[in-house]
PDB file of the backbone (N, CA, C, O) and the ligand in Angstrom, with CONECT records:
HET     ZN  A 101       1
ATOM      1  N   MET A   1       0.834  -1.210   0.001  1.00  0.00           N
ATOM      2  CA  MET A   1      -0.001   0.000  -0.002  1.00  0.00           C
ATOM      3  C   MET A   1       0.871   1.255   0.003  1.00  0.00           C
ATOM      4  O   MET A   1       1.951   1.287   0.592  1.00  0.00           O
ATOM      5  N   LYS A   2       0.380   2.253  -0.651  1.00  0.00           N
ATOM      6  CA  LYS A   2       1.106   3.526  -0.661  1.00  0.00           C
ATOM      7  C   LYS A   2       0.829   4.278   0.644  1.00  0.00           C
ATOM      8  O   LYS A   2      -0.274   4.228   1.188  1.00  0.00           O
ATOM      9  N   PRO A   3       1.856   4.973   1.129  1.00  0.00           N
ATOM     10  CA  PRO A   3       1.685   5.702   2.403  1.00  0.00           C
ATOM     11  C   PRO A   3       0.520   6.686   2.388  1.00  0.00           C
ATOM     12  O   PRO A   3      -0.145   6.915   3.398  1.00  0.00           O
ATOM     13  N   VAL A   4       0.294   7.266   1.193  1.00  0.00           N
ATOM     14  CA  VAL A   4      -0.797   8.265   1.102  1.00  0.00           C
ATOM     15  C   VAL A   4      -2.146   7.605   1.382  1.00  0.00           C
ATOM     16  O   VAL A   4      -2.985   8.151   2.099  1.00  0.00           O
ATOM     17  N   ILE A   5      -2.331   6.452   0.817  1.00  0.00           N
ATOM     18  CA  ILE A   5      -3.598   5.741   1.018  1.00  0.00           C
ATOM     19  C   ILE A   5      -3.785   5.387   2.484  1.00  0.00           C
ATOM     20  O   ILE A   5      -4.886   5.475   3.028  1.00  0.00           O
ATOM     21  N   ILE A   6      -2.674   4.979   3.118  1.00  0.00           N
ATOM     22  CA  ILE A   6      -2.750   4.643   4.552  1.00  0.00           C
ATOM     23  C   ILE A   6      -3.146   5.878   5.361  1.00  0.00           C
ATOM     24  O   ILE A   6      -3.954   5.805   6.287  1.00  0.00           O
ATOM     25  N   LEU A   7      -2.557   7.004   4.988  1.00  0.00           N
ATOM     26  CA  LEU A   7      -2.879   8.260   5.685  1.00  0.00           C
ATOM     27  C   LEU A   7      -4.356   8.604   5.559  1.00  0.00           C
ATOM     28  O   LEU A   7      -5.025   8.983   6.520  1.00  0.00           O
ATOM     29  N   ILE A   8      -4.835   8.452   4.318  1.00  0.00           N
ATOM     30  CA  ILE A   8      -6.259   8.765   4.073  1.00  0.00           C
ATOM     31  C   ILE A   8      -7.149   7.815   4.880  1.00  0.00           C
ATOM     32  O   ILE A   8      -8.141   8.231   5.478  1.00  0.00           O
ATOM     33  N   LEU A   9      -6.779   6.548   4.883  1.00  0.00           N
ATOM     34  CA  LEU A   9      -7.552   5.565   5.641  1.00  0.00           C
ATOM     35  C   LEU A   9      -7.577   5.902   7.133  1.00  0.00           C
ATOM     36  O   LEU A   9      -8.613   5.833   7.794  1.00  0.00           O
ATOM     37  N   VAL A  10      -6.393   6.269   7.637  1.00  0.00           N
ATOM     38  CA  VAL A  10      -6.297   6.631   9.059  1.00  0.00           C
ATOM     39  C   VAL A  10      -7.168   7.852   9.346  1.00  0.00           C
ATOM     40  O   VAL A  10      -7.865   7.927  10.358  1.00  0.00           O
ATOM     41  N   PHE A  11      -7.100   8.810   8.412  1.00  0.00           N
ATOM     42  CA  PHE A  11      -7.881  10.027   8.572  1.00  0.00           C
ATOM     43  C   PHE A  11      -9.385   9.719   8.682  1.00  0.00           C
ATOM     44  O   PHE A  11     -10.087  10.242   9.547  1.00  0.00           O
ATOM     45  N   PHE A  12      -9.847   8.848   7.771  1.00  0.00           N
ATOM     46  CA  PHE A  12     -11.263   8.494   7.798  1.00  0.00           C
ATOM     47  C   PHE A  12     -11.632   7.682   9.030  1.00  0.00           C
ATOM     48  O   PHE A  12     -12.715   7.821   9.599  1.00  0.00           O
ATOM     49  N   ALA A  13     -10.678   6.819   9.427  1.00  0.00           N
ATOM     50  CA  ALA A  13     -10.928   5.992  10.619  1.00  0.00           C
ATOM     51  C   ALA A  13     -11.085   6.879  11.848  1.00  0.00           C
ATOM     52  O   ALA A  13     -11.970   6.662  12.676  1.00  0.00           O
ATOM     53  N   VAL A  14     -10.215   7.881  11.957  1.00  0.00           N
ATOM     54  CA  VAL A  14     -10.284   8.799  13.092  1.00  0.00           C
ATOM     55  C   VAL A  14     -11.601   9.573  13.067  1.00  0.00           C
ATOM     56  O   VAL A  14     -12.255   9.770  14.091  1.00  0.00           O
ATOM     57  N   ARG A  15     -11.965  10.008  11.845  1.00  0.00           N
ATOM     58  CA  ARG A  15     -13.227  10.765  11.716  1.00  0.00           C
ATOM     59  C   ARG A  15     -14.421   9.926  12.157  1.00  0.00           C
ATOM     60  O   ARG A  15     -15.314  10.399  12.860  1.00  0.00           O
ATOM     61  N   LEU A  16     -14.410   8.661  11.720  1.00  0.00           N
ATOM     62  CA  LEU A  16     -15.503   7.762  12.068  1.00  0.00           C
ATOM     63  C   LEU A  16     -15.574   7.559  13.578  1.00  0.00           C
ATOM     64  O   LEU A  16     -16.643   7.590  14.187  1.00  0.00           O
ATOM     65  N   LEU A  17     -14.394   7.349  14.156  1.00  0.00           N
ATOM     66  CA  LEU A  17     -14.334   7.143  15.600  1.00  0.00           C
ATOM     67  C   LEU A  17     -14.901   8.352  16.346  1.00  0.00           C
ATOM     68  O   LEU A  17     -15.680   8.215  17.289  1.00  0.00           O
ATOM     69  N   LYS A  18     -14.487   9.538  15.895  1.00  0.00           N
ATOM     70  CA  LYS A  18     -14.968  10.774  16.534  1.00  0.00           C
ATOM     71  C   LYS A  18     -16.481  10.883  16.433  1.00  0.00           C
ATOM     72  O   LYS A  18     -17.162  11.248  17.391  1.00  0.00           O
ATOM     73  N   LYS A  19     -16.996  10.555  15.240  1.00  0.00           N
ATOM     74  CA  LYS A  19     -18.447  10.599  15.034  1.00  0.00           C
ATOM     75  C   LYS A  19     -19.160   9.664  15.993  1.00  0.00           C
ATOM     76  O   LYS A  19     -20.161  10.011  16.619  1.00  0.00           O
ATOM     77  N   ASN A  20     -18.594   8.441  16.083  1.00  0.00           N
ATOM     78  CA  ASN A  20     -19.205   7.448  16.968  1.00  0.00           C
ATOM     79  C   ASN A  20     -19.184   7.911  18.417  1.00  0.00           C
ATOM     80  O   ASN A  20     -20.139   7.706  19.167  1.00  0.00           O
ATOM     81  N   LEU A  21     -18.078   8.537  18.794  1.00  0.00           N
ATOM     82  CA  LEU A  21     -17.969   9.020  20.170  1.00  0.00           C
ATOM     83  C   LEU A  21     -19.000  10.105  20.432  1.00  0.00           C
ATOM     84  O   LEU A  21     -19.626  10.142  21.492  1.00  0.00           O
ATOM     85  N   GLN A  22     -19.170  10.995  19.449  1.00  0.00           N
ATOM     86  CA  GLN A  22     -20.154  12.064  19.597  1.00  0.00           C
ATOM     87  C   GLN A  22     -21.560  11.493  19.723  1.00  0.00           C
ATOM     88  O   GLN A  22     -22.369  11.944  20.534  1.00  0.00           O
ATOM     89  N   LYS A  23     -21.828  10.466  18.878  1.00  0.00           N
ATOM     90  CA  LYS A  23     -23.139   9.818  18.927  1.00  0.00           C
ATOM     91  C   LYS A  23     -23.383   9.225  20.295  1.00  0.00           C
ATOM     92  O   LYS A  23     -24.459   9.364  20.876  1.00  0.00           O
ATOM     93  N   LYS A  24     -22.332   8.544  20.809  1.00  0.00           N
ATOM     94  CA  LYS A  24     -22.466   7.908  22.113  1.00  0.00           C
ATOM     95  C   LYS A  24     -22.759   8.946  23.187  1.00  0.00           C
ATOM     96  O   LYS A  24     -23.631   8.758  24.035  1.00  0.00           O
ATOM     97  N   ALA A  25     -22.010  10.046  23.131  1.00  0.00           N
ATOM     98  CA  ALA A  25     -22.193  11.087  24.129  1.00  0.00           C
ATOM     99  C   ALA A  25     -23.596  11.661  24.054  1.00  0.00           C
ATOM    100  O   ALA A  25     -24.228  11.940  25.073  1.00  0.00           O
ATOM    101  N   ALA A  26     -24.080  11.835  22.801  1.00  0.00           N
ATOM    102  CA  ALA A  26     -25.407  12.410  22.615  1.00  0.00           C
ATOM    103  C   ALA A  26     -26.476  11.463  23.144  1.00  0.00           C
ATOM    104  O   ALA A  26     -27.420  11.881  23.814  1.00  0.00           O
ATOM    105  N   SER A  27     -26.311  10.179  22.830  1.00  0.00           N
ATOM    106  CA  SER A  27     -27.320   9.217  23.265  1.00  0.00           C
ATOM    107  C   SER A  27     -27.289   9.055  24.776  1.00  0.00           C
ATOM    108  O   SER A  27     -28.316   8.803  25.407  1.00  0.00           O
ATOM    109  N   MET A  28     -26.098   9.202  25.352  1.00  0.00           N
ATOM    110  CA  MET A  28     -26.007   9.101  26.804  1.00  0.00           C
ATOM    111  C   MET A  28     -26.709  10.280  27.460  1.00  0.00           C
ATOM    112  O   MET A  28     -27.392  10.134  28.474  1.00  0.00           O
ATOM    113  N   GLY A  29     -26.526  11.447  26.861  1.00  0.00           N
ATOM    114  CA  GLY A  29     -27.204  12.627  27.388  1.00  0.00           C
ATOM    115  C   GLY A  29     -28.706  12.493  27.289  1.00  0.00           C
ATOM    116  O   GLY A  29     -29.443  12.876  28.198  1.00  0.00           O
ATOM    117  N   ALA A  30     -29.155  11.940  26.164  1.00  0.00           N
ATOM    118  CA  ALA A  30     -30.586  11.739  25.967  1.00  0.00           C
ATOM    119  C   ALA A  30     -31.125  10.733  26.963  1.00  0.00           C
ATOM    120  O   ALA A  30     -32.226  10.886  27.492  1.00  0.00           O
ATOM    121  N   ALA A  31     -30.323   9.688  27.213  1.00  0.00           N
ATOM    122  CA  ALA A  31     -30.760   8.667  28.150  1.00  0.00           C
ATOM    123  C   ALA A  31     -30.895   9.246  29.543  1.00  0.00           C
ATOM    124  O   ALA A  31     -31.775   8.861  30.312  1.00  0.00           O
ATOM    125  N   GLU A  32     -30.004  10.183  29.856  1.00  0.00           N
ATOM    126  CA  GLU A  32     -30.097  10.782  31.177  1.00  0.00           C
ATOM    127  C   GLU A  32     -31.337  11.657  31.311  1.00  0.00           C
ATOM    128  O   GLU A  32     -31.946  11.749  32.376  1.00  0.00           O
ATOM    129  N   ALA A  33     -31.695  12.301  30.192  1.00  0.00           N
ATOM    130  CA  ALA A  33     -32.879  13.160  30.229  1.00  0.00           C
ATOM    131  C   ALA A  33     -34.146  12.326  30.344  1.00  0.00           C
ATOM    132  O   ALA A  33     -35.129  12.755  30.948  1.00  0.00           O
ATOM    133  N   HIS A  34     -34.118  11.121  29.757  1.00  0.00           N
ATOM    134  CA  HIS A  34     -35.303  10.265  29.801  1.00  0.00           C
ATOM    135  C   HIS A  34     -35.045   9.052  30.656  1.00  0.00           C
ATOM    136  O   HIS A  34     -34.966   7.933  30.149  1.00  0.00           O
ATOM    137  N   LYS A  35     -34.916   9.259  31.926  1.00  0.00           N
ATOM    138  CA  LYS A  35     -34.701   8.131  32.831  1.00  0.00           C
ATOM    139  C   LYS A  35     -35.954   7.273  32.869  1.00  0.00           C
ATOM    140  O   LYS A  35     -37.073   7.785  32.828  1.00  0.00           O
ATOM    141  N   PRO A  36     -35.754   5.955  32.947  1.00  0.00           N
ATOM    142  CA  PRO A  36     -36.893   5.032  32.892  1.00  0.00           C
ATOM    143  C   PRO A  36     -38.001   5.372  33.887  1.00  0.00           C
ATOM    144  O   PRO A  36     -39.183   5.284  33.554  1.00  0.00           O
ATOM    145  N   GLY A  37     -37.631   5.753  35.085  1.00  0.00           N
ATOM    146  CA  GLY A  37     -38.665   6.017  36.090  1.00  0.00           C
ATOM    147  C   GLY A  37     -39.181   7.451  36.029  1.00  0.00           C
ATOM    148  O   GLY A  37     -40.176   7.788  36.670  1.00  0.00           O
ATOM    149  N   GLY A  38     -38.483   8.309  35.239  1.00  0.00           N
ATOM    150  CA  GLY A  38     -38.819   9.728  35.263  1.00  0.00           C
ATOM    151  C   GLY A  38     -40.099  10.079  34.544  1.00  0.00           C
ATOM    152  O   GLY A  38     -40.872  10.926  34.993  1.00  0.00           O
ATOM    153  N   SER A  39     -40.319   9.406  33.399  1.00  0.00           N
ATOM    154  CA  SER A  39     -41.478   9.798  32.600  1.00  0.00           C
ATOM    155  C   SER A  39     -42.616   8.818  32.813  1.00  0.00           C
ATOM    156  O   SER A  39     -42.793   7.873  32.044  1.00  0.00           O
ATOM    157  N   ARG A  40     -43.360   9.046  33.833  1.00  0.00           N
ATOM    158  CA  ARG A  40     -44.492   8.181  34.120  1.00  0.00           C
ATOM    159  C   ARG A  40     -45.751   8.750  33.482  1.00  0.00           C
ATOM    160  O   ARG A  40     -46.006   9.954  33.511  1.00  0.00           O
ATOM    161  N   ILE A  41     -46.509   7.861  32.920  1.00  0.00           N
ATOM    162  CA  ILE A  41     -47.779   8.300  32.329  1.00  0.00           C
ATOM    163  C   ILE A  41     -48.793   8.459  33.464  1.00  0.00           C
ATOM    164  O   ILE A  41     -49.039   7.521  34.224  1.00  0.00           O
ATOM    165  N   PRO A  42     -49.368   9.639  33.568  1.00  0.00           N
ATOM    166  CA  PRO A  42     -50.340   9.838  34.640  1.00  0.00           C
ATOM    167  C   PRO A  42     -51.543   8.909  34.511  1.00  0.00           C
ATOM    168  O   PRO A  42     -52.185   8.834  33.464  1.00  0.00           O
ATOM    169  N   ASN A  43     -51.821   8.222  35.578  1.00  0.00           N
ATOM    170  CA  ASN A  43     -52.923   7.271  35.538  1.00  0.00           C
ATOM    171  C   ASN A  43     -54.160   7.900  36.169  1.00  0.00           C
ATOM    172  O   ASN A  43     -54.259   8.035  37.389  1.00  0.00           O
ATOM    173  N   LYS A  44     -55.064   8.266  35.337  1.00  0.00           N
ATOM    174  CA  LYS A  44     -56.263   8.949  35.830  1.00  0.00           C
ATOM    175  C   LYS A  44     -57.402   7.979  36.098  1.00  0.00           C
ATOM    176  O   LYS A  44     -58.485   8.376  36.530  1.00  0.00           O
ATOM    177  N   GLY A  45     -57.150   6.723  35.841  1.00  0.00           N
ATOM    178  CA  GLY A  45     -58.168   5.705  36.141  1.00  0.00           C
ATOM    179  C   GLY A  45     -59.107   5.504  34.981  1.00  0.00           C
ATOM    180  O   GLY A  45     -59.059   4.470  34.314  1.00  0.00           O
ATOM    181  N   ALA A  46     -59.960   6.476  34.729  1.00  0.00           N
ATOM    182  CA  ALA A  46     -60.958   6.327  33.680  1.00  0.00           C
ATOM    183  C   ALA A  46     -60.365   6.674  32.327  1.00  0.00           C
ATOM    184  O   ALA A  46     -59.883   7.790  32.129  1.00  0.00           O
ATOM    185  N   GLU A  47     -60.392   5.761  31.420  1.00  0.00           N
ATOM    186  CA  GLU A  47     -59.910   6.035  30.062  1.00  0.00           C
ATOM    187  C   GLU A  47     -61.091   6.391  29.179  1.00  0.00           C
ATOM    188  O   GLU A  47     -62.155   5.780  29.285  1.00  0.00           O
ATOM    189  N   PRO A  48     -60.913   7.371  28.311  1.00  0.00           N
ATOM    190  CA  PRO A  48     -62.021   7.753  27.434  1.00  0.00           C
ATOM    191  C   PRO A  48     -62.448   6.631  26.502  1.00  0.00           C
ATOM    192  O   PRO A  48     -63.586   6.583  26.034  1.00  0.00           O
ATOM    193  N   ARG A  49     -61.483   5.707  26.238  1.00  0.00           N
ATOM    194  CA  ARG A  49     -61.787   4.610  25.328  1.00  0.00           C
ATOM    195  C   ARG A  49     -62.871   3.696  25.921  1.00  0.00           C
ATOM    196  O   ARG A  49     -63.752   3.206  25.214  1.00  0.00           O
ATOM    197  N   GLY A  50     -62.776   3.485  27.241  1.00  0.00           N
ATOM    198  CA  GLY A  50     -63.710   2.559  27.860  1.00  0.00           C
ATOM    199  C   GLY A  50     -65.022   3.211  28.238  1.00  0.00           C
ATOM    200  O   GLY A  50     -65.889   2.575  28.837  1.00  0.00           O
ATOM    201  N   GLU A  51     -65.170   4.469  27.893  1.00  0.00           N
ATOM    202  CA  GLU A  51     -66.343   5.210  28.291  1.00  0.00           C
ATOM    203  C   GLU A  51     -67.557   4.875  27.426  1.00  0.00           C
ATOM    204  O   GLU A  51     -67.439   4.532  26.250  1.00  0.00           O
ATOM    205  N   GLU A  52     -68.696   4.984  28.038  1.00  0.00           N
ATOM    206  CA  GLU A  52     -69.917   4.682  27.296  1.00  0.00           C
ATOM    207  C   GLU A  52     -70.297   5.867  26.410  1.00  0.00           C
ATOM    208  O   GLU A  52     -70.225   7.022  26.830  1.00  0.00           O
ATOM    209  N   MET A  53     -70.693   5.567  25.207  1.00  0.00           N
ATOM    210  CA  MET A  53     -71.108   6.605  24.278  1.00  0.00           C
ATOM    211  C   MET A  53     -72.637   6.679  24.279  1.00  0.00           C
ATOM    212  O   MET A  53     -73.334   5.664  24.280  1.00  0.00           O
ATOM    213  N   VAL A  54     -73.122   7.903  24.280  1.00  0.00           N
ATOM    214  CA  VAL A  54     -74.575   8.094  24.268  1.00  0.00           C
ATOM    215  C   VAL A  54     -74.979   8.805  22.981  1.00  0.00           C
ATOM    216  O   VAL A  54     -74.236   9.613  22.424  1.00  0.00           O
ATOM    217  N   LEU A  55     -76.159   8.479  22.543  1.00  0.00           N
ATOM    218  CA  LEU A  55     -76.637   9.026  21.267  1.00  0.00           C
ATOM    219  C   LEU A  55     -77.368  10.341  21.481  1.00  0.00           C
ATOM    220  O   LEU A  55     -78.257  10.465  22.324  1.00  0.00           O
ATOM    221  N   ASP A  56     -76.962  11.301  20.693  1.00  0.00           N
ATOM    222  CA  ASP A  56     -77.669  12.590  20.672  1.00  0.00           C
ATOM    223  C   ASP A  56     -78.836  12.432  19.710  1.00  0.00           C
ATOM    224  O   ASP A  56     -78.627  12.302  18.504  1.00  0.00           O
ATOM    225  N   PRO A  57     -80.075  12.441  20.229  1.00  0.00           N
ATOM    226  CA  PRO A  57     -81.226  12.179  19.355  1.00  0.00           C
ATOM    227  C   PRO A  57     -81.511  13.318  18.372  1.00  0.00           C
ATOM    228  O   PRO A  57     -82.239  13.133  17.396  1.00  0.00           O
ATOM    229  N   VAL A  58     -80.938  14.492  18.630  1.00  0.00           N
ATOM    230  CA  VAL A  58     -81.217  15.639  17.763  1.00  0.00           C
ATOM    231  C   VAL A  58     -80.368  15.594  16.497  1.00  0.00           C
ATOM    232  O   VAL A  58     -80.895  15.665  15.387  1.00  0.00           O
ATOM    233  N   CYS A  59     -79.055  15.477  16.667  1.00  0.00           N
ATOM    234  CA  CYS A  59     -78.188  15.474  15.488  1.00  0.00           C
ATOM    235  C   CYS A  59     -77.692  14.076  15.125  1.00  0.00           C
ATOM    236  O   CYS A  59     -77.098  13.870  14.067  1.00  0.00           O
ATOM    237  N   GLY A  60     -77.945  13.122  16.018  1.00  0.00           N
ATOM    238  CA  GLY A  60     -77.603  11.742  15.701  1.00  0.00           C
ATOM    239  C   GLY A  60     -76.155  11.373  15.918  1.00  0.00           C
ATOM    240  O   GLY A  60     -75.704  10.342  15.418  1.00  0.00           O
ATOM    241  N   SER A  61     -75.411  12.189  16.654  1.00  0.00           N
ATOM    242  CA  SER A  61     -74.003  11.858  16.888  1.00  0.00           C
ATOM    243  C   SER A  61     -73.826  11.226  18.271  1.00  0.00           C
ATOM    244  O   SER A  61     -74.635  11.429  19.176  1.00  0.00           O
ATOM    245  N   TYR A  62     -72.767  10.471  18.402  1.00  0.00           N
ATOM    246  CA  TYR A  62     -72.465   9.825  19.676  1.00  0.00           C
ATOM    247  C   TYR A  62     -71.498  10.682  20.477  1.00  0.00           C
ATOM    248  O   TYR A  62     -70.509  11.195  19.953  1.00  0.00           O
ATOM    249  N   VAL A  63     -71.804  10.821  21.748  1.00  0.00           N
ATOM    250  CA  VAL A  63     -71.015  11.666  22.634  1.00  0.00           C
ATOM    251  C   VAL A  63     -70.601  10.837  23.850  1.00  0.00           C
ATOM    252  O   VAL A  63     -71.400  10.053  24.362  1.00  0.00           O
ATOM    253  N   PRO A  64     -69.343  11.005  24.324  1.00  0.00           N
ATOM    254  CA  PRO A  64     -68.962  10.328  25.574  1.00  0.00           C
ATOM    255  C   PRO A  64     -69.872  10.791  26.716  1.00  0.00           C
ATOM    256  O   PRO A  64     -70.148  11.982  26.866  1.00  0.00           O
ATOM    257  N   GLU A  65     -70.326   9.837  27.508  1.00  0.00           N
ATOM    258  CA  GLU A  65     -71.322  10.164  28.519  1.00  0.00           C
ATOM    259  C   GLU A  65     -70.868  11.269  29.467  1.00  0.00           C
ATOM    260  O   GLU A  65     -71.669  12.105  29.884  1.00  0.00           O
ATOM    261  N   SER A  66     -69.577  11.269  29.804  1.00  0.00           N
ATOM    262  CA  SER A  66     -69.090  12.254  30.781  1.00  0.00           C
ATOM    263  C   SER A  66     -69.124  13.673  30.230  1.00  0.00           C
ATOM    264  O   SER A  66     -69.269  14.629  30.992  1.00  0.00           O
ATOM    265  N   SER A  67     -68.990  13.823  28.909  1.00  0.00           N
ATOM    266  CA  SER A  67     -68.967  15.170  28.344  1.00  0.00           C
ATOM    267  C   SER A  67     -70.290  15.534  27.681  1.00  0.00           C
ATOM    268  O   SER A  67     -70.431  16.614  27.107  1.00  0.00           O
ATOM    269  N   ALA A  68     -71.245  14.635  27.764  1.00  0.00           N
ATOM    270  CA  ALA A  68     -72.534  14.913  27.133  1.00  0.00           C
ATOM    271  C   ALA A  68     -73.423  15.733  28.057  1.00  0.00           C
ATOM    272  O   ALA A  68     -73.343  15.623  29.281  1.00  0.00           O
ATOM    273  N   LEU A  69     -74.253  16.538  27.464  1.00  0.00           N
ATOM    274  CA  LEU A  69     -75.248  17.286  28.217  1.00  0.00           C
ATOM    275  C   LEU A  69     -76.491  16.423  28.288  1.00  0.00           C
ATOM    276  O   LEU A  69     -76.816  15.696  27.349  1.00  0.00           O
ATOM    277  N   SER A  70     -77.180  16.515  29.414  1.00  0.00           N
ATOM    278  CA  SER A  70     -78.395  15.700  29.514  1.00  0.00           C
ATOM    279  C   SER A  70     -79.581  16.560  29.894  1.00  0.00           C
ATOM    280  O   SER A  70     -79.444  17.567  30.590  1.00  0.00           O
ATOM    281  N   ALA A  71     -80.734  16.153  29.432  1.00  0.00           N
ATOM    282  CA  ALA A  71     -81.970  16.848  29.761  1.00  0.00           C
ATOM    283  C   ALA A  71     -83.089  15.824  29.724  1.00  0.00           C
ATOM    284  O   ALA A  71     -83.033  14.842  28.983  1.00  0.00           O
ATOM    285  N   SER A  72     -84.100  16.070  30.534  1.00  0.00           N
ATOM    286  CA  SER A  72     -85.214  15.129  30.498  1.00  0.00           C
ATOM    287  C   SER A  72     -86.502  15.842  30.120  1.00  0.00           C
ATOM    288  O   SER A  72     -86.760  16.975  30.527  1.00  0.00           O
ATOM    289  N   ARG A  73     -87.278  15.156  29.347  1.00  0.00           N
ATOM    290  CA  ARG A  73     -88.548  15.694  28.892  1.00  0.00           C
ATOM    291  C   ARG A  73     -89.531  14.526  28.826  1.00  0.00           C
ATOM    292  O   ARG A  73     -89.187  13.453  28.330  1.00  0.00           O
ATOM    293  N   ASP A  74     -90.729  14.726  29.313  1.00  0.00           N
ATOM    294  CA  ASP A  74     -91.763  13.684  29.357  1.00  0.00           C
ATOM    295  C   ASP A  74     -91.231  12.432  30.048  1.00  0.00           C
ATOM    296  O   ASP A  74     -91.545  11.313  29.643  1.00  0.00           O
ATOM    297  N   GLY A  75     -90.428  12.621  31.087  1.00  0.00           N
ATOM    298  CA  GLY A  75     -89.920  11.487  31.858  1.00  0.00           C
ATOM    299  C   GLY A  75     -88.785  10.744  31.194  1.00  0.00           C
ATOM    300  O   GLY A  75     -88.302   9.744  31.725  1.00  0.00           O
ATOM    301  N   LYS A  76     -88.348  11.222  30.032  1.00  0.00           N
ATOM    302  CA  LYS A  76     -87.242  10.553  29.352  1.00  0.00           C
ATOM    303  C   LYS A  76     -85.998  11.422  29.438  1.00  0.00           C
ATOM    304  O   LYS A  76     -86.059  12.637  29.253  1.00  0.00           O
ATOM    305  N   THR A  77     -84.872  10.784  29.721  1.00  0.00           N
ATOM    306  CA  THR A  77     -83.604  11.513  29.763  1.00  0.00           C
ATOM    307  C   THR A  77     -82.824  11.245  28.482  1.00  0.00           C
ATOM    308  O   THR A  77     -82.642  10.101  28.065  1.00  0.00           O
ATOM    309  N   ALA A  78     -82.378  12.319  27.882  1.00  0.00           N
ATOM    310  CA  ALA A  78     -81.592  12.179  26.658  1.00  0.00           C
ATOM    311  C   ALA A  78     -80.289  12.925  26.816  1.00  0.00           C
ATOM    312  O   ALA A  78     -80.167  13.828  27.643  1.00  0.00           O
ATOM    313  N   HIS A  79     -79.312  12.534  26.008  1.00  0.00           N
ATOM    314  CA  HIS A  79     -77.986  13.159  26.053  1.00  0.00           C
ATOM    315  C   HIS A  79     -77.712  13.905  24.758  1.00  0.00           C
ATOM    316  O   HIS A  79     -78.164  13.522  23.680  1.00  0.00           O
ATOM    317  N   PHE A  80     -76.954  14.986  24.905  1.00  0.00           N
ATOM    318  CA  PHE A  80     -76.712  15.862  23.746  1.00  0.00           C
ATOM    319  C   PHE A  80     -75.252  16.278  23.651  1.00  0.00           C
ATOM    320  O   PHE A  80     -74.518  16.314  24.639  1.00  0.00           O
ATOM    321  N   CYS A  81     -74.860  16.594  22.409  1.00  0.00           N
ATOM    322  CA  CYS A  81     -73.483  17.009  22.185  1.00  0.00           C
ATOM    323  C   CYS A  81     -73.288  18.477  22.528  1.00  0.00           C
ATOM    324  O   CYS A  81     -72.178  18.893  22.859  1.00  0.00           O
ATOM    325  N   SER A  82     -74.357  19.267  22.454  1.00  0.00           N
ATOM    326  CA  SER A  82     -74.220  20.699  22.709  1.00  0.00           C
ATOM    327  C   SER A  82     -75.528  21.250  23.283  1.00  0.00           C
ATOM    328  O   SER A  82     -76.578  20.609  23.236  1.00  0.00           O
ATOM    329  N   THR A  83     -75.420  22.447  23.816  1.00  0.00           N
ATOM    330  CA  THR A  83     -76.619  23.096  24.356  1.00  0.00           C
ATOM    331  C   THR A  83     -77.627  23.371  23.244  1.00  0.00           C
ATOM    332  O   THR A  83     -78.837  23.386  23.470  1.00  0.00           O
ATOM    333  N   GLU A  84     -77.103  23.588  22.037  1.00  0.00           N
ATOM    334  CA  GLU A  84     -77.968  23.830  20.886  1.00  0.00           C
ATOM    335  C   GLU A  84     -78.920  22.652  20.675  1.00  0.00           C
ATOM    336  O   GLU A  84     -80.128  22.820  20.509  1.00  0.00           O
ATOM    337  N   CYS A  85     -78.329  21.452  20.688  1.00  0.00           N
ATOM    338  CA  CYS A  85     -79.127  20.240  20.495  1.00  0.00           C
ATOM    339  C   CYS A  85     -80.101  20.053  21.651  1.00  0.00           C
ATOM    340  O   CYS A  85     -81.247  19.649  21.453  1.00  0.00           O
ATOM    341  N   ARG A  86     -79.632  20.352  22.857  1.00  0.00           N
ATOM    342  CA  ARG A  86     -80.496  20.185  24.027  1.00  0.00           C
ATOM    343  C   ARG A  86     -81.691  21.139  23.937  1.00  0.00           C
ATOM    344  O   ARG A  86     -82.825  20.764  24.234  1.00  0.00           O
ATOM    345  N   ASP A  87     -81.419  22.357  23.528  1.00  0.00           N
ATOM    346  CA  ASP A  87     -82.512  23.334  23.406  1.00  0.00           C
ATOM    347  C   ASP A  87     -83.521  22.900  22.360  1.00  0.00           C
ATOM    348  O   ASP A  87     -84.731  23.033  22.547  1.00  0.00           O
ATOM    349  N   LYS A  88     -83.005  22.378  21.256  1.00  0.00           N
ATOM    350  CA  LYS A  88     -83.897  21.887  20.213  1.00  0.00           C
ATOM    351  C   LYS A  88     -84.796  20.791  20.733  1.00  0.00           C
ATOM    352  O   LYS A  88     -85.991  20.745  20.438  1.00  0.00           O
ATOM    353  N   PHE A  89     -84.193  19.898  21.520  1.00  0.00           N
ATOM    354  CA  PHE A  89     -84.938  18.772  22.073  1.00  0.00           C
ATOM    355  C   PHE A  89     -86.000  19.272  23.052  1.00  0.00           C
ATOM    356  O   PHE A  89     -87.141  18.811  23.031  1.00  0.00           O
ATOM    357  N   LEU A  90     -85.616  20.214  23.903  1.00  0.00           N
ATOM    358  CA  LEU A  90     -86.545  20.705  24.911  1.00  0.00           C
ATOM    359  C   LEU A  90     -87.698  21.484  24.281  1.00  0.00           C
ATOM    360  O   LEU A  90     -88.812  21.478  24.805  1.00  0.00           O
ATOM    361  N   LYS A  91     -87.435  22.147  23.171  1.00  0.00           N
ATOM    362  CA  LYS A  91     -88.478  22.903  22.492  1.00  0.00           C
ATOM    363  C   LYS A  91     -89.389  21.980  21.697  1.00  0.00           C
ATOM    364  O   LYS A  91     -90.496  22.363  21.319  1.00  0.00           O
ATOM    365  N   GLY A  92     -88.928  20.786  21.451  1.00  0.00           N
ATOM    366  CA  GLY A  92     -89.737  19.800  20.722  1.00  0.00           C
ATOM    367  C   GLY A  92     -89.530  19.964  19.267  1.00  0.00           C
ATOM    368  O   GLY A  92     -90.120  19.231  18.473  1.00  0.00           O
TER     369      GLY A  92
HETATM  370 ZN    ZN A 101     -75.980  17.186  18.765  1.00  0.00          ZN2+
END
């Protein structure tokens, strides 16, 4: 091999090593920022996925029961997506 080629190879090898070291340092810093126990997902108990959906009889859309508005008329309770729908229902 010619000495020049060896020099070039060494140069690239050093560059690669430096890059790898920088990557390692960066990933280590990231790992420190995201410690396994540090980022806990808040457990609120009730998940919206498991929530019951109620039908809005005015516009026909389904609304999660917890966020739905309810009103009763003629002894029947209905759920609504908005006050607009509820008013429509109450007015008949
Ligand atoms: Zn509605």
